[in-house]
DODOKOL-262407 format. One record per residue (C-alpha): residue in three letters; x, y, z. Coordinates in steps of 0.05 Angstrom, whole numbers, padded with zeros to 5 digits, always signed. Example, Ala and Ser with C-alpha at 12.3 -4.5 7.8 and 13.67 -1.06 7.14 Angstrom:
<nodes>
ALA+00246-00090+00156 SER+00273-00021+00143 
</nodes>
This chain:
<nodes>
PHE-02753-03090-02675 ILE-02817-03098-02635 GLN-02881-03093-02675 MET-02939-03075-02631 LYS-03000-03117-02645 ILE-03070-03091-02635 LEU-03118-03147-02616 LEU-03193-03134-02623 ARG-03221-03204-02614 ASN-03211-03260-02563 ASN-03187-03306-02619 ASP-03132-03257-02637 LEU-03113-03254-02564 ASN-03109-03330-02557 GLU-03068-03335-02621 ALA-03020-03280-02599 LEU-03007-03310-02531 LEU-03001-03382-02553 GLY-02940-03413-02520 VAL-02917-03347-02489 SER-02895-03353-02416 ASN-02886-03299-02363 VAL-02939-03252-02390 GLY-02947-03184-02357 PHE-03015-03150-02359 VAL-03034-03077-02347 PRO-03110-03066-02347 THR-03131-02995-02365 MET-03193-02956-02386 GLY-03150-02915-02434 SER-03136-02840-02429 LEU-03066-02861-02410 HIS-03022-02818-02366 ASN-02954-02825-02333 GLY-02984-02868-02278 HIS-03002-02920-02331 VAL-02935-02911-02364 SER-02899-02929-02299 LEU-02940-02993-02293 ILE-02926-03012-02366 LYS-02851-03000-02358 LYS-02851-03045-02298 SER-02886-03100-02336 LEU-02838-03093-02395 ARG-02779-03099-02347 TYR-02803-03160-02309 CYS-02842-03200-02362 ASN-02827-03232-02429 LYS-02888-03201-02463 THR-02935-03147-02441 VAL-03010-03140-02455 VAL-03043-03073-02443 SER-03119-03073-02446 ILE-03162-03012-02462 PHE-03234-03023-02442 VAL-03281-02973-02409 ASN-03321-03022-02369 PRO-03394-03003-02365 LYS-03407-03049-02307 GLN-03365-03010-02258 PHE-03401-02944-02268 ASN-03458-02935-02220 ASN-03475-02872-02257 LYS-03492-02875-02332 ASN-03472-02803-02343 ASP-03404-02815-02312 PHE-03393-02872-02361 LYS-03412-02828-02420 LYS-03367-02771-02396 TYR-03307-02815-02382 PRO-03248-02788-02423 ARG-03230-02830-02484 SER-03170-02818-02529 GLU-03153-02882-02567 LYS-03109-02851-02620 ARG-03066-02816-02569 ASP-03063-02879-02526 LEU-03039-02922-02583 LYS-02983-02871-02599 ILE-02960-02875-02526 LEU-02962-02951-02526 LYS-02924-02956-02592 LYS-02869-02911-02565 LEU-02863-02955-02503 LYS-02856-03016-02548 VAL-02914-03054-02517 ASN-02923-03123-02548 PHE-02999-03128-02548 VAL-03056-03080-02540 TYR-03123-03114-02528 ILE-03182-03068-02545 PRO-03244-03112-02538 THR-03316-03093-02548 LYS-03366-03104-02492 LYS-03389-03167-02530 GLN-03318-03196-02530 ILE-03312-03187-02455 TYR-03381-03210-02434 ASN-03386-03265-02486 SER-03389-03323-02438 LYS-03457-03346-02414 LYS-03425-03355-02347 LYS-03453-03308-02294 ILE-03401-03286-02245 LYS-03431-03274-02177 ILE-03389-03229-02133 HIS-03408-03215-02062 LEU-03369-03166-02021 SER-03368-03183-01948 LYS-03396-03132-01899 LYS-03326-03112-01875 ASN-03308-03093-01947 LYS-03368-03047-01956 ILE-03329-02986-01935 LEU-03298-02925-01969 CYS-03315-02927-02044 ALA-03353-02993-02037 LYS-03401-02959-01990 HIS-03412-02898-02034 ARG-03410-02930-02104 LYS-03459-02988-02102 GLY-03439-03044-02148 HIS-03374-03009-02170 PHE-03324-03060-02143 GLU-03368-03119-02162 GLY-03363-03092-02234 VAL-03287-03083-02228 ILE-03276-03153-02200 ASP-03323-03184-02252 VAL-03284-03153-02310 MET-03217-03170-02278 ILE-03237-03243-02271 ARG-03258-03245-02345 LEU-03194-03210-02368 THR-03150-03255-02326 GLU-03185-03317-02353 LYS-03172-03293-02424 ILE-03100-03268-02416 LYS-03075-03316-02362 PRO-03021-03267-02341 THR-02964-03285-02294 LYS-02965-03215-02265 ILE-03018-03160-02264 PHE-02993-03090-02250 MET-03039-03042-02214 GLY-03029-02974-02182 GLU-03040-02956-02109 LYS-03082-02894-02124 ASP-03143-02940-02124 PHE-03118-02974-02061 GLN-03183-03007-02041 GLN-03192-03033-02112 LEU-03121-03060-02112 LEU-03132-03099-02047 LEU-03199-03127-02069 VAL-03175-03148-02138 LYS-03112-03178-02108 GLN-03153-03219-02059 PHE-03202-03245-02112 ILE-03150-03258-02167 GLU-03097-03290-02124 ASN-03149-03335-02090 ASN-03175-03360-02157 PHE-03118-03357-02207 LYS-03043-03368-02211 SER-03032-03295-02229 LYS-02998-03248-02180 VAL-03022-03176-02171 ILE-02963-03128-02165 SER-02978-03062-02130 CYS-02943-03001-02157 LYS-02934-02933-02125 THR-02980-02875-02141 ILE-02949-02826-02191 ARG-02962-02752-02176 ASP-02953-02688-02215 ASP-02910-02630-02191 ASN-02969-02605-02151 LYS-02972-02672-02114 LEU-03039-02688-02147 ALA-03046-02763-02162 LEU-03049-02775-02236 SER-03117-02798-02259 SER-03154-02799-02326 ARG-03209-02760-02291 ASN-03162-02701-02282 LEU-03175-02686-02355 LEU-03245-02665-02335 LEU-03219-02611-02288 ASN-03204-02539-02309 LYS-03138-02507-02292 LYS-03164-02473-02229 ASN-03191-02538-02201 LEU-03128-02577-02219 THR-03089-02528-02177 LYS-03140-02534-02121 ALA-03138-02610-02122 GLY-03062-02607-02116 ARG-03069-02562-02055 VAL-03116-02612-02022 SER-03065-02667-02034 ARG-03007-02626-02006 ASN-03049-02607-01945 LEU-03063-02681-01929 ILE-02991-02703-01942 ASN-02966-02650-01893 PHE-03020-02666-01843 LYS-02999-02739-01842 LYS-02925-02721-01839 ARG-02937-02677-01778 PHE-02962-02738-01740 SER-02912-02790-01764 ASN-02897-02842-01710 LYS-02958-02816-01672 MET-03033-02826-01670 ILE-03088-02787-01704 SER-03154-02790-01668 LYS-03222-02794-01703 ARG-03236-02724-01677 LEU-03174-02696-01712 ILE-03195-02728-01777 LEU-03264-02698-01770 GLU-03235-02629-01756 LYS-03190-02636-01817 LYS-03251-02654-01860 VAL-03288-02592-01838 GLU-03226-02549-01850 LEU-03215-02576-01920 GLU-03287-02567-01940 LYS-03287-02496-01915 ASN-03219-02475-01943 TYR-03224-02507-02011 ASN-03299-02506-02021 ILE-03302-02581-02036 ASP-03353-02633-02018 ILE-03319-02691-01981 GLU-03353-02758-01987 TYR-03306-02791-01937 LEU-03241-02777-01902 GLU-03216-02835-01860 MET-03152-02866-01835 ARG-03148-02941-01844 ASP-03097-02996-01836 LYS-03056-03011-01900 LYS-03064-03086-01895 ASN-03138-03097-01879 LEU-03169-03028-01884 SER-03196-03030-01813 ILE-03205-02962-01780 SER-03139-02942-01748 LYS-03106-02886-01708 LYS-03034-02908-01719 VAL-03003-02864-01771 ASN-02945-02908-01793 SER-02985-02970-01810 SER-03042-02932-01842 LYS-03064-02890-01900 ILE-03111-02831-01901 PHE-03166-02842-01953 ILE-03206-02786-01985 ALA-03261-02781-02037 TYR-03289-02713-02054 TYR-03326-02674-02107 LEU-03296-02614-02142 ASP-03348-02583-02188 LYS-03384-02650-02194 ILE-03320-02688-02212 ARG-03306-02743-02162 LEU-03233-02751-02141 ILE-03202-02803-02096 ASP-03133-02809-02065 ASN-03095-02839-02007 PHE-03033-02816-01969 
</nodes>
């Protein structure tokens, strides 16, 4: 019988993980959905013990209001985690995370200041900072992260694997029946907008399928952007096709992903196909 342990302090965490090898780690900001569940199941399958963290990290929000509005549902999250038979849930306060006097300086190179890094100043620096702190505390063998935040995944993978022994395992995006990528932010959308966001996803999935094995020019991407904005009344921050490995601008469909960030009634959604 697996008793799930809730760890609130770093000391509890150290005690719980003492002598444990092959630790799996799933970092979350709570408001768990089936995307998180798929990451957790993977960790439970491949690791001896699994730690799930719930921490809404203030440092990665470039907008204070966005931080305040971020959906939180701790009671529900704990029910889900208990059902999954997770070993440890780490729910630190801001003080527990940022307790070390050590300042972590993160500089993104110019080539990385694209997509979300370009539009959300300081966001990834905040994400990488917290991931370094969490990795130092948990010392996981494997960290499981989803591909929905693809740029985040690549950046974290690069920083963590260059500085720690931990491996970052990328896991496929989980979508609902409408093909909308699961995200905690979806809770902020009303029914009409959820349907609309699903239609935007299906449109882009089909668009990419139509050109499989071919090229998509910059002009076609631009036309698609104009068409989506007009048809769905959304405000697109960026729509770009980039190489899967290094995120350089690309025209080759098969080795690339199409990245989108857009606003639907002031809620910012991102996805890649």
